[in-house]
C-alpha positions in Angstrom: 79.4 -21.2 183.8 79.2 -23.4 180.7 75.9 -24.9 181.8 74.4 -21.4 182.3 75.6 -20.4 178.8 74.2 -23.6 177.3 70.8 -23.0 179.0 70.7 -19.3 177.8 71.7 -20.4 174.3 69.0 -23.1 174.3 66.3 -20.6 175.4 67.4 -18.2 172.7 67.4 -20.9 170.0 64.0 -22.2 171.3 62.5 -18.7 171.2 63.8 -18.2 167.6 62.4 -21.6 166.6 59.0 -20.8 168.2 58.9 -17.4 166.5 59.8 -19.0 163.1 57.0 -21.6 163.5 54.5 -18.9 164.6 55.4 -16.7 161.6 55.2 -19.6 159.2 51.7 -20.6 160.6 50.5 -17.0 160.5 51.7 -16.6 156.9 50.1 -19.9 155.8 46.8 -19.0 157.5 46.8 -15.5 156.0 47.4 -17.1 152.5 44.6 -19.6 153.1 42.2 -16.8 154.1 43.2 -14.7 151.0 42.8 -17.6 148.7 39.4 -18.4 150.3 38.4 -14.8 149.8 39.3 -14.9 146.1 37.4 -18.1 145.6 34.3 -16.7 147.3 34.6 -13.5 145.4 34.8 -15.2 142.0 31.9 -17.4 142.9 29.9 -14.4 144.0 30.5 -12.6 140.7 29.6 -15.7 138.7 26.5 -16.2 140.8 25.1 -13.0 139.4 25.1 -14.9 136.1 23.0 -12.8 133.8 22.7 -9.1 133.8 19.9 -7.5 131.8 21.0 -4.0 130.5 18.4 -3.3 127.8 14.7 -4.2 127.4 12.9 -3.8 124.1 9.2 -4.0 123.2 8.2 -5.4 119.9 4.8 -5.5 118.1 4.7 -7.5 114.8 1.9 -8.9 112.6 2.6 -12.5 111.6 0.7 -14.3 108.9 0.6 -18.0 109.5 -0.5 -20.5 106.9 -0.3 -24.3 106.7 -1.4 -26.6 104.0 -1.8 -30.4 104.5 -2.6 -33.0 102.0 -5.2 -35.7 102.8 -6.3 -38.9 101.2 -3.0 -39.6 99.3 -2.7 -35.9 98.6 -5.8 -35.8 96.5 -7.2 -33.1 98.7 -5.5 -30.1 100.3 -6.7 -28.6 103.5 -5.4 -25.2 104.6 -5.5 -23.5 107.9 -4.4 -19.9 108.5 -4.4 -17.1 111.0 -3.4 -13.5 111.5 -1.3 -13.3 114.6 -0.3 -10.1 116.5 2.9 -10.7 118.4 3.7 -8.5 121.3 7.0 -9.4 122.9 9.6 -8.2 125.4 13.2 -8.9 124.6 15.9 -8.7 127.2 19.4 -8.0 126.1 22.4 -8.2 128.4 25.4 -10.2 129.5 26.1 -13.7 130.8 28.6 -12.9 133.5 29.6 -16.6 133.8 31.5 -16.0 130.6 33.8 -13.4 132.2 37.5 -14.2 132.1 38.5 -13.6 135.7 41.7 -14.4 137.6 42.6 -13.7 141.2 46.0 -12.3 142.3 46.1 -13.1 146.0 49.3 -11.2 146.7 48.0 -7.9 145.5 44.4 -8.6 146.2 43.3 -7.9 142.7 40.7 -9.5 140.4 42.0 -9.4 136.9 39.3 -9.0 134.2 40.8 -9.8 130.9 37.7 -10.6 128.8 34.2 -9.2 128.9 31.5 -11.0 126.8 29.5 -9.6 124.0 25.8 -8.7 124.6 23.3 -11.4 123.8 19.6 -12.1 123.9 18.9 -13.4 127.4 15.1 -13.9 127.0 12.1 -13.3 124.7 8.7 -13.2 126.2 6.0 -13.4 123.4 2.3 -12.7 123.8 0.3 -14.0 120.9 -3.1 -12.7 119.9 -5.0 -14.6 117.2 -7.2 -13.0 114.6 -9.0 -14.2 111.5 -8.5 -17.9 112.4 -9.6 -20.2 109.6 -9.4 -24.0 110.0 -9.4 -26.4 107.1 -11.8 -29.4 106.8 -9.0 -31.9 107.6 -6.5 -29.4 109.0 -7.4 -27.5 112.2 -5.4 -25.8 114.9 -4.3 -28.0 117.8 -2.4 -27.3 121.1 0.8 -28.5 119.4 0.3 -25.8 116.9 0.2 -23.2 119.6 3.5 -24.4 121.1 5.1 -24.3 117.7 3.7 -20.9 117.0 5.2 -19.6 120.3 8.6 -20.9 119.2 8.2 -19.4 115.7 7.2 -16.1 117.3 10.4 -16.1 119.4 12.5 -16.8 116.4 10.7 -14.1 114.4 11.4 -11.5 117.1 15.0 -12.7 117.5 15.6 -12.0 113.8 14.3 -8.5 114.2 16.6 -7.6 117.1 19.8 -6.9 115.1 18.1 -4.1 113.1 16.4 -2.7 116.2 19.6 -1.2 117.7 19.2 -3.0 121.0 22.5 -4.8 120.7 24.4 -1.5 120.0 22.7 0.1 123.0 23.7 -2.8 125.2 27.3 -2.5 124.0 27.4 1.1 125.1 26.1 0.1 128.5 28.8 -2.5 129.0 30.7 0.0 131.1 27.9 -0.1 133.7 28.3 -3.9 133.9 32.0 -3.5 134.5 31.2 -1.0 137.3 28.8 -3.5 138.8 31.6 -6.1 138.9 33.9 -3.5 140.4 31.5 -2.8 143.2 31.2 -6.5 144.0 35.0 -6.8 144.2 35.2 -3.8 146.5 32.9 -5.4 149.0 35.8 -7.4 150.5 38.5 -4.8 150.0 39.9 -6.1 146.7 40.5 -4.1 143.5 39.3 -4.8 140.0 42.0 -4.6 137.3 40.3 -4.2 133.8 43.3 -2.6 132.1 43.3 -5.4 129.5 39.9 -4.3 128.2 39.5 -2.0 125.3 38.0 1.0 127.1 38.2 4.6 125.7 39.8 7.4 127.6 36.4 9.1 128.0 35.0 5.9 129.6 38.0 5.6 131.8 37.5 9.2 133.0 33.9 8.4 133.7 35.0 5.5 135.9 37.5 7.6 137.8 34.9 10.2 138.5 
């Protein structure tokens, strides 16, 4: 009788031990999958990198003039040109600057900081008019490269007064919604309660 009892007790303890090991393995595996999901999701959001929200067209007239001294500065040679700059400026967000954290227990991605809009790119198109070369000072390929750089800087200085930055800030909500859609693709939720979003904007999100 004692041997039967010991056998039954051994089977029960063995079954409990097996169940405990199985539960522990399943929980560990589930945690590993969840953590892997969060890593993949964060990488997926960061891989979007830059999001263009506003595009602006600029047309500016730029007067270029350069004077160079020759022969120990005894002679001065001047070159000048009238340049029409047509450019496209792209304003948006660098999503790699998002402050994101993953809560694997609740399957939430916590967005605690959203970057300010910035100039992502400027594509200038230069058209030269009234080009005048000096005797010892003429335009070279290096000058064209420099002029392209100066044109970009010139347009960049015009952007703050154009209102493009303010327009991009107003469309930041659309960028948040994009991140939310990416998060929802694997059944997670985006928590952006830390962001300063107006009640009207929150209502728009809920709708």
